[in-house]
Backbone atoms as SQL, in Angstrom:
CREATE TABLE atoms (id INTEGER PRIMARY KEY, chain TEXT, resi INTEGER, resn TEXT, atom TEXT, x REAL, y REAL, z REAL);
INSERT INTO atoms VALUES
  (1, 'A', 1, 'MET', 'N', 0.798, -1.126, -0.050),
  (2, 'A', 1, 'MET', 'CA', 0.001, -0.007, 0.074),
  (3, 'A', 1, 'MET', 'C', 0.863, 1.396, -0.020),
  (4, 'A', 2, 'GLN', 'N', 2.011, 1.273, 0.713),
  (5, 'A', 2, 'GLN', 'CA', 2.799, 2.375, 0.815),
  (6, 'A', 2, 'GLN', 'C', 3.456, 2.642, -0.478),
  (7, 'A', 3, 'GLU', 'N', 4.014, 1.473, -1.187),
  (8, 'A', 3, 'GLU', 'CA', 4.563, 1.684, -2.426),
  (9, 'A', 3, 'GLU', 'C', 3.559, 2.318, -3.470),
  (10, 'A', 4, 'LEU', 'N', 2.305, 1.877, -3.435),
  (11, 'A', 4, 'LEU', 'CA', 1.311, 2.473, -4.318),
  (12, 'A', 4, 'LEU', 'C', 1.262, 3.880, -4.076),
  (13, 'A', 5, 'LEU', 'N', 1.020, 4.267, -2.801),
  (14, 'A', 5, 'LEU', 'CA', 1.055, 5.787, -2.524),
  (15, 'A', 5, 'LEU', 'C', 2.323, 6.509, -2.911),
  (16, 'A', 6, 'GLU', 'N', 3.421, 5.942, -2.692),
  (17, 'A', 6, 'GLU', 'CA', 4.762, 6.539, -3.259),
  (18, 'A', 6, 'GLU', 'C', 4.670, 6.709, -4.689),
  (19, 'A', 7, 'LEU', 'N', 4.159, 5.746, -5.404),
  (20, 'A', 7, 'LEU', 'CA', 4.015, 5.773, -6.812),
  (21, 'A', 7, 'LEU', 'C', 3.019, 6.832, -7.250),
  (22, 'A', 8, 'LEU', 'N', 1.975, 7.035, -6.631),
  (23, 'A', 8, 'LEU', 'CA', 0.968, 8.055, -6.859),
  (24, 'A', 8, 'LEU', 'C', 1.621, 9.461, -6.683),
  (25, 'A', 9, 'ILE', 'N', 2.269, 9.609, -5.673),
  (26, 'A', 9, 'ILE', 'CA', 2.896, 10.893, -5.234),
  (27, 'A', 9, 'ILE', 'C', 3.847, 11.189, -6.367),
  (28, 'A', 10, 'ASP', 'N', 4.710, 10.265, -6.838),
  (29, 'A', 10, 'ASP', 'CA', 5.730, 10.493, -7.812),
  (30, 'A', 10, 'ASP', 'C', 5.102, 10.865, -9.262),
  (31, 'A', 11, 'LEU', 'N', 3.973, 10.130, -9.559),
  (32, 'A', 11, 'LEU', 'CA', 3.222, 10.350, -10.723),
  (33, 'A', 11, 'LEU', 'C', 2.629, 11.831, -10.709),
  (34, 'A', 12, 'CYS', 'N', 2.142, 12.196, -9.686),
  (35, 'A', 12, 'CYS', 'CA', 1.494, 13.637, -9.640),
  (36, 'A', 12, 'CYS', 'C', 2.599, 14.553, -9.655),
  (37, 'A', 13, 'ALA', 'N', 3.805, 14.438, -9.183),
  (38, 'A', 13, 'ALA', 'CA', 4.999, 15.257, -9.299),
  (39, 'A', 13, 'ALA', 'C', 5.390, 15.368, -10.763),
  (40, 'A', 14, 'ARG', 'N', 5.373, 14.313, -11.373),
  (41, 'A', 14, 'ARG', 'CA', 5.928, 14.189, -12.720),
  (42, 'A', 14, 'ARG', 'C', 4.915, 14.852, -13.644),
  (43, 'A', 15, 'LEU', 'N', 3.582, 14.789, -13.383),
  (44, 'A', 15, 'LEU', 'CA', 2.605, 15.422, -14.188),
  (45, 'A', 15, 'LEU', 'C', 2.692, 17.029, -14.168),
  (46, 'A', 16, 'GLY', 'N', 2.967, 17.479, -13.075),
  (47, 'A', 16, 'GLY', 'CA', 2.884, 18.967, -12.782),
  (48, 'A', 16, 'GLY', 'C', 4.281, 19.698, -13.111),
  (49, 'A', 17, 'ARG', 'N', 5.391, 18.902, -13.079),
  (50, 'A', 17, 'ARG', 'CA', 6.608, 19.493, -13.384),
  (51, 'A', 17, 'ARG', 'C', 6.919, 20.202, -14.680),
  (52, 'A', 18, 'PRO', 'N', 6.467, 19.537, -15.728),
  (53, 'A', 18, 'PRO', 'CA', 6.651, 20.143, -17.052),
  (54, 'A', 18, 'PRO', 'C', 5.898, 21.559, -17.146),
  (55, 'A', 19, 'ILE', 'N', 4.728, 21.455, -16.580),
  (56, 'A', 19, 'ILE', 'CA', 3.965, 22.830, -16.719),
  (57, 'A', 19, 'ILE', 'C', 4.612, 23.874, -15.898),
  (58, 'A', 20, 'LEU', 'N', 4.988, 23.552, -14.720),
  (59, 'A', 20, 'LEU', 'CA', 5.514, 24.552, -13.769),
  (60, 'A', 20, 'LEU', 'C', 6.918, 25.036, -14.036),
  (61, 'A', 21, 'ARG', 'N', 7.780, 24.212, -14.580),
  (62, 'A', 21, 'ARG', 'CA', 9.134, 24.578, -14.901),
  (63, 'A', 21, 'ARG', 'C', 9.343, 25.832, -15.626),
  (64, 'A', 22, 'PRO', 'N', 8.689, 26.079, -16.794),
  (65, 'A', 22, 'PRO', 'CA', 8.945, 27.351, -17.495),
  (66, 'A', 22, 'PRO', 'C', 8.408, 28.468, -16.641),
  (67, 'A', 23, 'LEU', 'N', 7.470, 28.371, -15.828),
  (68, 'A', 23, 'LEU', 'CA', 6.838, 29.575, -15.115),
  (69, 'A', 23, 'LEU', 'C', 7.824, 29.856, -13.898),
  (70, 'A', 24, 'TRP', 'N', 8.463, 28.825, -13.358),
  (71, 'A', 24, 'TRP', 'CA', 9.191, 29.099, -12.156),
  (72, 'A', 24, 'TRP', 'C', 10.680, 29.650, -12.317),
  (73, 'A', 25, 'GLY', 'N', 11.180, 29.571, -13.430),
  (74, 'A', 25, 'GLY', 'CA', 12.545, 29.975, -13.727),
  (75, 'A', 25, 'GLY', 'C', 13.359, 29.059, -14.285),
  (76, 'A', 26, 'ASN', 'N', 14.844, 29.302, -14.316),
  (77, 'A', 26, 'ASN', 'CA', 15.831, 28.494, -14.979),
  (78, 'A', 26, 'ASN', 'C', 15.872, 27.147, -14.236),
  (79, 'A', 27, 'ARG', 'N', 16.272, 27.250, -12.984),
  (80, 'A', 27, 'ARG', 'CA', 16.627, 26.031, -12.294),
  (81, 'A', 27, 'ARG', 'C', 15.662, 26.098, -10.985),
  (82, 'A', 28, 'PRO', 'N', 14.548, 25.517, -11.135),
  (83, 'A', 28, 'PRO', 'CA', 13.588, 25.474, -9.968),
  (84, 'A', 28, 'PRO', 'C', 13.952, 24.271, -9.118),
  (85, 'A', 29, 'GLN', 'N', 13.827, 24.641, -7.813),
  (86, 'A', 29, 'GLN', 'CA', 14.149, 23.716, -6.764),
  (87, 'A', 29, 'GLN', 'C', 13.576, 24.146, -5.446),
  (88, 'A', 30, 'GLY', 'N', 13.500, 23.392, -4.516),
  (89, 'A', 30, 'GLY', 'CA', 13.040, 23.759, -3.329),
  (90, 'A', 30, 'GLY', 'C', 11.730, 23.062, -2.899),
  (91, 'A', 31, 'LEU', 'N', 11.353, 23.196, -1.757),
  (92, 'A', 31, 'LEU', 'CA', 10.198, 22.508, -1.206),
  (93, 'A', 31, 'LEU', 'C', 8.894, 23.057, -1.738),
  (94, 'A', 32, 'LEU', 'N', 8.779, 24.369, -1.984),
  (95, 'A', 32, 'LEU', 'CA', 7.677, 25.000, -2.517),
  (96, 'A', 32, 'LEU', 'C', 7.413, 24.636, -3.997),
  (97, 'A', 33, 'PHE', 'N', 8.413, 24.532, -4.701),
  (98, 'A', 33, 'PHE', 'CA', 8.423, 23.992, -6.209),
  (99, 'A', 33, 'PHE', 'C', 7.896, 22.635, -6.060),
  (100, 'A', 34, 'GLY', 'N', 8.509, 21.705, -5.251),
  (101, 'A', 34, 'GLY', 'CA', 7.964, 20.337, -5.277),
  (102, 'A', 34, 'GLY', 'C', 6.611, 20.243, -4.836),
  (103, 'A', 35, 'PHE', 'N', 6.156, 21.007, -3.949),
  (104, 'A', 35, 'PHE', 'CA', 4.772, 20.861, -3.537),
  (105, 'A', 35, 'PHE', 'C', 3.779, 21.400, -4.620),
  (106, 'A', 36, 'ALA', 'N', 4.340, 22.444, -5.273),
  (107, 'A', 36, 'ALA', 'CA', 3.540, 23.030, -6.258),
  (108, 'A', 36, 'ALA', 'C', 3.427, 22.031, -7.457),
  (109, 'A', 37, 'CYS', 'N', 4.392, 21.337, -7.801),
  (110, 'A', 37, 'CYS', 'CA', 4.389, 20.326, -8.794),
  (111, 'A', 37, 'CYS', 'C', 3.439, 19.164, -8.444),
  (112, 'A', 38, 'TRP', 'N', 3.516, 18.738, -7.214),
  (113, 'A', 38, 'TRP', 'CA', 2.789, 17.611, -6.771),
  (114, 'A', 38, 'TRP', 'C', 1.171, 18.007, -6.689),
  (115, 'A', 39, 'PHE', 'N', 1.035, 19.222, -6.200),
  (116, 'A', 39, 'PHE', 'CA', -0.476, 19.752, -6.142),
  (117, 'A', 39, 'PHE', 'C', -1.109, 19.813, -7.568),
  (118, 'A', 40, 'LEU', 'N', -0.221, 20.462, -8.488),
  (119, 'A', 40, 'LEU', 'CA', -0.842, 20.526, -9.826),
  (120, 'A', 40, 'LEU', 'C', -1.003, 19.232, -10.471),
  (121, 'A', 41, 'GLY', 'N', -0.063, 18.291, -10.214),
  (122, 'A', 41, 'GLY', 'CA', -0.257, 16.965, -10.833),
  (123, 'A', 41, 'GLY', 'C', -1.437, 16.179, -10.215),
  (124, 'A', 42, 'LEU', 'N', -1.629, 16.421, -8.964),
  (125, 'A', 42, 'LEU', 'CA', -2.771, 15.808, -8.351),
  (126, 'A', 42, 'LEU', 'C', -4.129, 16.264, -8.879),
  (127, 'A', 43, 'LEU', 'N', -4.075, 17.689, -9.256),
  (128, 'A', 43, 'LEU', 'CA', -5.303, 18.191, -9.750),
  (129, 'A', 43, 'LEU', 'C', -5.607, 17.577, -11.216),
  (130, 'A', 44, 'ILE', 'N', -4.519, 17.515, -11.921),
  (131, 'A', 44, 'ILE', 'CA', -4.559, 16.952, -13.340),
  (132, 'A', 44, 'ILE', 'C', -4.987, 15.423, -13.282),
  (133, 'A', 45, 'PHE', 'N', -4.417, 14.653, -12.316),
  (134, 'A', 45, 'PHE', 'CA', -4.975, 13.230, -11.988),
  (135, 'A', 45, 'PHE', 'C', -6.285, 13.127, -11.702),
  (136, 'A', 46, 'LEU', 'N', -6.800, 13.940, -10.750),
  (137, 'A', 46, 'LEU', 'CA', -8.176, 13.904, -10.355),
  (138, 'A', 46, 'LEU', 'C', -9.023, 14.364, -11.480),
  (139, 'A', 47, 'ALA', 'N', -8.756, 15.353, -12.321),
  (140, 'A', 47, 'ALA', 'CA', -9.575, 15.703, -13.469),
  (141, 'A', 47, 'ALA', 'C', -9.696, 14.664, -14.440),
  (142, 'A', 48, 'ILE', 'N', -8.543, 14.011, -14.633),
  (143, 'A', 48, 'ILE', 'CA', -8.577, 12.837, -15.667),
  (144, 'A', 48, 'ILE', 'C', -9.512, 11.740, -15.112),
  (145, 'A', 49, 'LEU', 'N', -9.326, 11.450, -13.735),
  (146, 'A', 49, 'LEU', 'CA', -10.167, 10.421, -13.121),
  (147, 'A', 49, 'LEU', 'C', -11.649, 10.741, -13.136),
  (148, 'A', 50, 'ALA', 'N', -12.047, 12.034, -12.920),
  (149, 'A', 50, 'ALA', 'CA', -13.404, 12.466, -12.873),
  (150, 'A', 50, 'ALA', 'C', -13.913, 12.370, -14.407),
  (151, 'A', 51, 'GLY', 'N', -13.156, 12.740, -15.336),
  (152, 'A', 51, 'GLY', 'CA', -13.540, 12.634, -16.780),
  (153, 'A', 51, 'GLY', 'C', -13.866, 11.370, -17.193),
  (154, 'A', 52, 'LEU', 'N', -12.967, 10.289, -16.752),
  (155, 'A', 52, 'LEU', 'CA', -13.306, 8.763, -16.987),
  (156, 'A', 52, 'LEU', 'C', -14.471, 8.408, -16.371),
  (157, 'A', 53, 'LEU', 'N', -14.788, 8.789, -15.130),
  (158, 'A', 53, 'LEU', 'CA', -16.004, 8.234, -14.338),
  (159, 'A', 53, 'LEU', 'C', -17.196, 8.894, -14.930),
  (160, 'A', 54, 'LEU', 'N', -17.084, 10.092, -15.493),
  (161, 'A', 54, 'LEU', 'CA', -18.209, 10.708, -16.120),
  (162, 'A', 54, 'LEU', 'C', -18.553, 10.054, -17.372),
  (163, 'A', 55, 'TRP', 'N', -17.452, 9.662, -18.208),
  (164, 'A', 55, 'TRP', 'CA', -17.733, 9.011, -19.493),
  (165, 'A', 55, 'TRP', 'C', -18.246, 7.699, -19.259),
  (166, 'A', 56, 'ILE', 'N', -17.707, 6.974, -18.232),
  (167, 'A', 56, 'ILE', 'CA', -18.342, 5.631, -18.044),
  (168, 'A', 56, 'ILE', 'C', -19.752, 5.582, -17.605),
  (169, 'A', 57, 'PHE', 'N', -20.060, 6.408, -16.582),
  (170, 'A', 57, 'PHE', 'CA', -21.429, 6.364, -15.992),
  (171, 'A', 57, 'PHE', 'C', -22.372, 7.379, -16.626),
  (172, 'A', 58, 'TRP', 'N', -22.071, 8.088, -17.583),
  (173, 'A', 58, 'TRP', 'CA', -23.034, 9.038, -18.131),
  (174, 'A', 58, 'TRP', 'C', -23.918, 8.305, -18.988);
């Protein structure tokens, strides 16, 4: 279960990083950038999941 959670956190961070990197500057780093990447990736993941659920059950 813990490995699945770590995989989900890593996936969310990877989803948000390409979007935020150009906005953040040349070499983004730090806890705030990491949290922002994770949060944006989580929002993208939840939007995709919600879209799939709507598509299936509509």
